[in-house]
DSSP file (Angstrom, degrees, kcal/mol; ACC not computed):
  #  RESIDUE AA STRUCTURE BP1 BP2  ACC     N-H-->O    O-->H-N    N-H-->O    O-->H-N    TCO  KAPPA ALPHA  PHI   PSI    X-CA   Y-CA   Z-CA
    1    1 A M              0   0    0      0, 0.0     2,-0.4     0, 0.0     0, 0.0   0.000 360.0 360.0 360.0 137.9  -34.8  -63.5  209.2
    2    2 A S        -     0   0    0      1,-0.1     0, 0.0     2,-0.1     0, 0.0  -0.789 360.0-160.9-104.1 144.4  -36.4  -64.1  206.0
    3    3 A N        +     0   0    0     -2,-0.4     2,-0.2     2,-0.0    -1,-0.1   0.181  52.2 117.7-108.8  16.8  -34.6  -65.1  202.8
    4    4 A H        -     0   0    0      2,-0.1    -2,-0.1     1,-0.1     0, 0.0  -0.539  68.2-126.8 -82.5 155.7  -37.2  -64.2  200.3
    5    5 A G  S    S+     0   0    0     -2,-0.2     2,-0.5     2,-0.0    -1,-0.1   0.334  75.9 105.4 -85.0   7.0  -36.3  -61.5  197.7
    6    6 A I        +     0   0    0      2,-0.0     2,-0.3     0, 0.0    -2,-0.1  -0.767  45.3 173.5 -92.3 127.8  -39.3  -59.3  198.4
    7    7 A S        -     0   0    0     -2,-0.5     2,-1.0     2,-0.0    -2,-0.0  -0.928  36.9-111.4-130.5 157.6  -38.5  -56.2  200.3
    8    8 A C        -     0   0    0     -2,-0.3     2,-0.6     2,-0.0    -2,-0.0  -0.769  38.3-179.9 -91.6 104.2  -40.6  -53.2  201.2
    9    9 A K        -     0   0    0     -2,-1.0    -2,-0.0     3,-0.0     3,-0.0  -0.918  16.2-148.2-108.6 124.5  -39.2  -50.2  199.3
   10   10 A H        -     0   0    0     -2,-0.6     2,-0.3     1,-0.1    -2,-0.0  -0.702  29.0-105.3 -87.6 139.9  -40.9  -46.9  199.8
   11   11 A P        -     0   0    0      0, 0.0    -1,-0.1     0, 0.0     0, 0.0  -0.474  34.6-138.3 -66.3 128.5  -40.9  -44.5  196.8
   12   12 A R        -     0   0    0     -2,-0.3     2,-0.2     1,-0.1    -3,-0.0  -0.716  18.5-116.2 -88.7 134.4  -38.5  -41.8  197.4
   13   13 A P        -     0   0    0      0, 0.0     2,-0.1     0, 0.0    -1,-0.1  -0.460  28.6-132.3 -69.6 140.1  -39.5  -38.3  196.4
   14   14 A T    >   -     0   0    0     -2,-0.2     3,-1.1     1,-0.1     4,-0.2  -0.469  18.1-114.6 -86.5 163.3  -37.5  -36.7  193.7
   15   15 A R  G >  S+     0   0    0      1,-0.2     3,-0.6    -2,-0.1    -1,-0.1   0.856 116.8  46.2 -65.0 -35.3  -36.1  -33.2  193.8
   16   16 A H  G >  S+     0   0    0      1,-0.2     3,-1.0     2,-0.1    -1,-0.2   0.327  85.8  95.4 -92.0   7.5  -38.3  -32.1  191.0
   17   17 A G  G <  S+     0   0    0     -3,-1.1     3,-0.3     1,-0.2    -1,-0.2   0.695  82.3  50.5 -73.2 -18.6  -41.4  -33.7  192.3
   18   18 A D  G X>  +     0   0    0     -3,-0.6     3,-1.2    -4,-0.2     4,-1.1  -0.005  68.3 117.5-110.2  30.3  -42.7  -30.5  194.1
   19   19 A W  H <> S+     0   0    0     -3,-1.0     4,-1.0     1,-0.3     3,-0.2   0.840  70.6  63.3 -64.3 -31.5  -42.4  -28.1  191.2
   20   20 A H  H 34 S+     0   0    0     -3,-0.3    -1,-0.3     1,-0.2    -2,-0.1   0.696 102.1  51.1 -68.6 -17.4  -46.1  -27.5  191.2
   21   21 A V  H <4 S+     0   0    0     -3,-1.2    -1,-0.2     1,-0.1    -2,-0.2   0.823 114.8  40.7 -84.1 -34.4  -45.8  -26.1  194.8
   22   22 A R  H >X S+     0   0    0     -4,-1.1     4,-1.7    -3,-0.2     3,-0.6   0.438  82.7  98.9 -97.2  -0.1  -43.0  -23.6  193.9
   23   23 A W  H 3X S+     0   0    0     -4,-1.0     4,-2.5     1,-0.2     5,-0.2   0.842  78.8  58.0 -62.5 -33.0  -44.2  -22.3  190.5
   24   24 A P  H 3> S+     0   0    0      0, 0.0     4,-2.3     0, 0.0    -1,-0.2   0.902 106.0  50.1 -62.8 -36.6  -45.7  -19.1  191.9
   25   25 A A  H <> S+     0   0    0     -3,-0.6     4,-2.3     2,-0.2    -2,-0.2   0.917 112.2  46.9 -65.4 -42.4  -42.3  -18.1  193.4
   26   26 A W  H  X S+     0   0    0     -4,-1.7     4,-2.3     2,-0.2    -1,-0.2   0.879 111.4  51.8 -66.1 -37.2  -40.6  -18.7  190.0
   27   27 A A  H  X S+     0   0    0     -4,-2.5     4,-2.4     2,-0.2    -2,-0.2   0.916 110.2  48.2 -65.4 -42.3  -43.3  -16.8  188.2
   28   28 A I  H  X S+     0   0    0     -4,-2.3     4,-2.4     2,-0.2    -2,-0.2   0.916 111.7  49.9 -64.6 -42.6  -42.9  -13.8  190.6
   29   29 A C  H  X S+     0   0    0     -4,-2.3     4,-2.3     2,-0.2    -1,-0.2   0.904 111.1  49.6 -62.2 -41.1  -39.1  -13.9  190.1
   30   30 A T  H  X S+     0   0    0     -4,-2.3     4,-2.4     2,-0.2    -2,-0.2   0.916 110.7  49.3 -64.3 -43.5  -39.5  -14.0  186.4
   31   31 A I  H  X S+     0   0    0     -4,-2.4     4,-2.3     1,-0.2    -2,-0.2   0.913 111.5  49.2 -63.1 -42.3  -41.9  -11.0  186.4
   32   32 A L  H  X S+     0   0    0     -4,-2.4     4,-2.4     2,-0.2    -1,-0.2   0.895 111.0  49.9 -64.6 -40.0  -39.5   -9.0  188.6
   33   33 A L  H  X S+     0   0    0     -4,-2.3     4,-2.3     2,-0.2    -2,-0.2   0.908 111.3  48.5 -65.6 -41.0  -36.5   -9.7  186.4
   34   34 A L  H  X S+     0   0    0     -4,-2.4     4,-2.2     2,-0.2    -2,-0.2   0.900 111.2  50.6 -64.7 -40.0  -38.5   -8.7  183.2
   35   35 A F  H  X S+     0   0    0     -4,-2.3     4,-2.4     2,-0.2    -2,-0.2   0.912 109.8  50.3 -63.8 -42.5  -39.6   -5.5  185.0
   36   36 A D  H  X S+     0   0    0     -4,-2.4     4,-2.4     2,-0.2    -2,-0.2   0.912 110.3  49.8 -61.2 -42.9  -36.0   -4.7  186.0
   37   37 A A  H  X S+     0   0    0     -4,-2.3     4,-2.3     1,-0.2     5,-0.2   0.904 110.1  51.0 -63.1 -40.7  -34.8   -5.3  182.4
   38   38 A F  H  X S+     0   0    0     -4,-2.2     4,-2.3     1,-0.2    -2,-0.2   0.919 110.9  48.3 -61.5 -44.4  -37.6   -3.0  181.1
   39   39 A V  H  X S+     0   0    0     -4,-2.4     4,-2.4     2,-0.2    -2,-0.2   0.901 111.5  49.9 -64.4 -41.9  -36.5   -0.2  183.6
   40   40 A I  H  X S+     0   0    0     -4,-2.4     4,-2.1     2,-0.2    -1,-0.2   0.928 112.7  46.0 -64.0 -45.5  -32.9   -0.5  182.6
   41   41 A V  H  X S+     0   0    0     -4,-2.3     4,-2.3     1,-0.2    -2,-0.2   0.903 112.7  51.0 -64.7 -40.6  -33.6   -0.3  178.9
   42   42 A R  H  X S+     0   0    0     -4,-2.3     4,-2.2    -5,-0.2    -2,-0.2   0.915 110.4  48.3 -64.9 -42.6  -35.9    2.7  179.4
   43   43 A R  H  X S+     0   0    0     -4,-2.4     4,-2.0     2,-0.2    -1,-0.2   0.896 111.0  51.6 -63.6 -39.5  -33.4    4.6  181.5
   44   44 A Y  H  X S+     0   0    0     -4,-2.1     4,-1.3     1,-0.2    -2,-0.2   0.922 111.3  46.8 -63.2 -43.6  -30.7    3.9  178.9
   45   45 A R  H  < S+     0   0    0     -4,-2.3    -1,-0.2     1,-0.2    -2,-0.2   0.866 112.1  50.1 -67.9 -35.7  -32.9    5.2  176.1
   46   46 A E  H  < S+     0   0    0     -4,-2.2    -1,-0.2     1,-0.2    -2,-0.2   0.855 111.2  49.4 -69.6 -33.8  -33.9    8.3  178.0
   47   47 A A  H  < S+     0   0    0     -4,-2.0    -1,-0.2    -5,-0.2    -2,-0.2   0.730  92.6  92.0 -78.3 -22.1  -30.3    9.1  178.8
   48   48 A S  S  < S-     0   0    0     -4,-1.3     2,-0.1    -5,-0.2    -3,-0.0  -0.448  92.7 -94.6 -73.6 146.7  -29.2    8.8  175.2
   49   49 A P        -     0   0    0      0, 0.0     2,-0.2     0, 0.0    -1,-0.1  -0.344  39.4-143.0 -63.0 137.5  -29.2   12.0  173.1
   50   50 A Q    >   -     0   0    0     -4,-0.1     3,-1.2     1,-0.1     4,-0.4  -0.646  20.1-117.4 -97.6 157.3  -32.3   12.5  171.1
   51   51 A K  G >  S+     0   0    0      1,-0.3     3,-1.0    -2,-0.2    -1,-0.1   0.839 115.3  58.8 -62.9 -32.6  -32.4   14.0  167.6
   52   52 A S  G 3  S+     0   0    0      1,-0.2    -1,-0.3     3,-0.0     4,-0.1   0.686  97.9  61.2 -72.2 -16.6  -34.5   16.9  168.9
   53   53 A D  G <  S+     0   0    0     -3,-1.2    -1,-0.2     2,-0.1    -2,-0.2   0.608  90.1  81.8 -82.0 -12.6  -31.7   17.8  171.4
   54   54 A I  S <  S-     0   0    0     -3,-1.0     2,-0.1    -4,-0.4    24,-0.1  -0.813  84.7-121.5-100.6 126.8  -29.2   18.5  168.6
   55   55 A P        -     0   0    0      0, 0.0     2,-0.5     0, 0.0    24,-0.3  -0.420  24.7-153.7 -67.2 139.3  -29.3   21.8  166.9
   56   56 A V        -     0   0    0     -2,-0.1     2,-0.5    -4,-0.1    24,-0.1  -0.956   4.4-160.9-116.8 130.4  -29.9   21.6  163.1
   57   57 A I        -     0   0    0     -2,-0.5     2,-0.5    24,-0.1    24,-0.2  -0.948   9.7-148.2-112.8 123.6  -28.6   24.3  160.8
   58   58 A A        -     0   0    0     -2,-0.5     2,-0.3    24,-0.0    24,-0.1  -0.772  11.4-146.6 -92.6 131.9  -30.2   24.5  157.4
   59   59 A L        -     0   0    0     -2,-0.5     3,-0.1     4,-0.1     6,-0.1  -0.739  15.3-120.3 -96.9 144.4  -28.0   25.7  154.6
   60   60 A S    >   -     0   0    0     -2,-0.3     3,-1.9     1,-0.2     2,-0.2  -0.281  48.5 -72.8 -73.3 167.2  -29.3   27.7  151.7
   61   61 A E  T 3  S+     0   0    0      1,-0.3    -1,-0.2    -2,-0.0     3,-0.1  -0.426 121.7  12.9 -64.5 131.3  -29.0   26.4  148.1
   62   62 A G  T 3  S+     0   0    0      1,-0.3     2,-0.3    -2,-0.2    -1,-0.3   0.387  95.4 129.8  84.4  -3.5  -25.4   26.6  146.9
   63   63 A Q    <   -     0   0    0     -3,-1.9    -1,-0.3     1,-0.0     2,-0.2  -0.682  50.1-139.1 -87.6 136.9  -24.0   27.3  150.4
   64   64 A N        -     0   0    0     -2,-0.3     2,-0.5    -3,-0.1    -4,-0.1  -0.612  11.7-120.9 -94.6 153.8  -21.1   25.1  151.6
   65   65 A L        -     0   0    0     -2,-0.2     2,-0.4    -6,-0.1    -1,-0.0  -0.819  28.2-172.6 -94.1 129.0  -20.7   23.5  155.0
   66   66 A H        -     0   0    0     -2,-0.5     2,-0.4     2,-0.0    -2,-0.0  -0.988   1.1-169.3-126.7 124.4  -17.5   24.5  156.8
   67   67 A L        -     0   0    0     -2,-0.4     2,-0.6     5,-0.0     3,-0.1  -0.933  12.6-147.6-115.4 134.7  -16.4   22.9  160.0
   68   68 A E    >>  -     0   0    0     -2,-0.4     3,-1.2     1,-0.1     4,-0.6  -0.886   8.1-148.6 -99.3 125.2  -13.6   24.1  162.3
   69   69 A Q  G >4 S+     0   0    0     -2,-0.6     3,-0.8     1,-0.3    -1,-0.1   0.819  95.0  62.9 -62.8 -30.6  -11.9   21.2  164.1
   70   70 A S  G 34 S+     0   0    0      1,-0.2    -1,-0.3    -3,-0.1    -3,-0.0   0.774 103.8  48.8 -67.2 -24.1  -11.1   23.4  167.1
   71   71 A K  G <4 S+     0   0    0     -3,-1.2     2,-0.5     2,-0.1    -1,-0.2   0.567  92.0  92.3 -91.5  -9.7  -14.9   23.9  167.7
   72   72 A L    <<  -     0   0    0     -3,-0.8     2,-0.4    -4,-0.6     6,-0.0  -0.740  64.3-153.1 -88.3 128.4  -15.7   20.2  167.5
   73   73 A K    >   -     0   0    0     -2,-0.5     3,-0.8     1,-0.1    -2,-0.1  -0.829  12.7-139.4 -99.8 138.2  -15.6   18.3  170.8
   74   74 A S  T 3  S+     0   0    0     -2,-0.4    -1,-0.1     1,-0.2    -2,-0.0   0.805 101.9  49.4 -69.5 -27.6  -14.9   14.6  170.6
   75   75 A Q  T 3  S+     0   0    0      2,-0.1     2,-0.3    -3,-0.0    -1,-0.2   0.551  93.9  93.2 -86.9  -7.6  -17.5   13.7  173.3
   76   76 A Q  S <  S-     0   0    0     -3,-0.8     2,-0.4     1,-0.0    -4,-0.0  -0.652  78.2-121.0 -91.3 142.1  -20.3   15.7  171.6
   77   77 A L        -     0   0    0     -2,-0.3     2,-0.5     2,-0.0    -2,-0.1  -0.646  26.2-160.6 -81.3 133.7  -22.7   14.1  169.2
   78   78 A H        -     0   0    0     -2,-0.4     2,-0.5   -24,-0.1   -24,-0.0  -0.965   5.7-169.4-118.7 130.6  -22.7   15.7  165.7
   79   79 A L        -     0   0    0     -2,-0.5     2,-0.5   -24,-0.3    -2,-0.0  -0.978   1.9-173.0-121.7 126.4  -25.6   15.3  163.3
   80   80 A F        -     0   0    0     -2,-0.5     2,-0.4   -24,-0.1   -24,-0.1  -0.976   4.2-176.6-121.3 128.4  -25.3   16.5  159.7
   81   81 A E        -     0   0    0     -2,-0.5     2,-0.4   -24,-0.2   -24,-0.1  -0.966   5.2-172.2-124.7 140.5  -28.3   16.4  157.4
   82   82 A A        -     0   0    0     -2,-0.4     2,-0.4   -24,-0.1   -24,-0.0  -0.995   5.6-177.3-129.3 137.5  -28.4   17.3  153.7
   83   83 A S        -     0   0    0     -2,-0.4     2,-0.5     2,-0.0    -2,-0.0  -0.969  15.9-143.9-133.6 152.2  -31.5   17.6  151.7
   84   84 A E        -     0   0    0     -2,-0.4     2,-0.5   -23,-0.0    -2,-0.0  -0.954  11.1-149.6-117.0 129.2  -32.1   18.3  148.1
   85   85 A T        -     0   0    0     -2,-0.5     2,-0.5     2,-0.0    -2,-0.0  -0.829  17.1-128.7 -98.9 136.3  -35.0   20.3  146.9
   86   86 A A        -     0   0    0     -2,-0.5     2,-0.4     2,-0.0    -2,-0.0  -0.697  23.5-168.6 -84.6 128.0  -36.5   19.6  143.5
   87   87 A T              0   0    0     -2,-0.5    -2,-0.0     1,-0.1     0, 0.0  -0.920 360.0 360.0-112.6 140.7  -36.8   22.6  141.2
   88   88 A G              0   0    0     -2,-0.4    -1,-0.1     0, 0.0    -2,-0.0   0.480 360.0 360.0-177.7 360.0  -38.7   22.3  138.1
């Protein structure tokens, strides 16, 4: 048995030492997650009502807008537009 203070210590690999081996897997996972997020956002936007889907009624000059509450549905989207024409 030796009493000197020198010992043979082998360097232990760290957990993060092999990141260069696994980066392709992380890159593929990131790309797939971004693609999924893109698909979800696109489906949400396609399912939402578009302005072109809503009927627009143009009123003549001096004509008033009259809405009957019984004909309005709470789940239906209502779009009201007013425009002013310049006369001169």
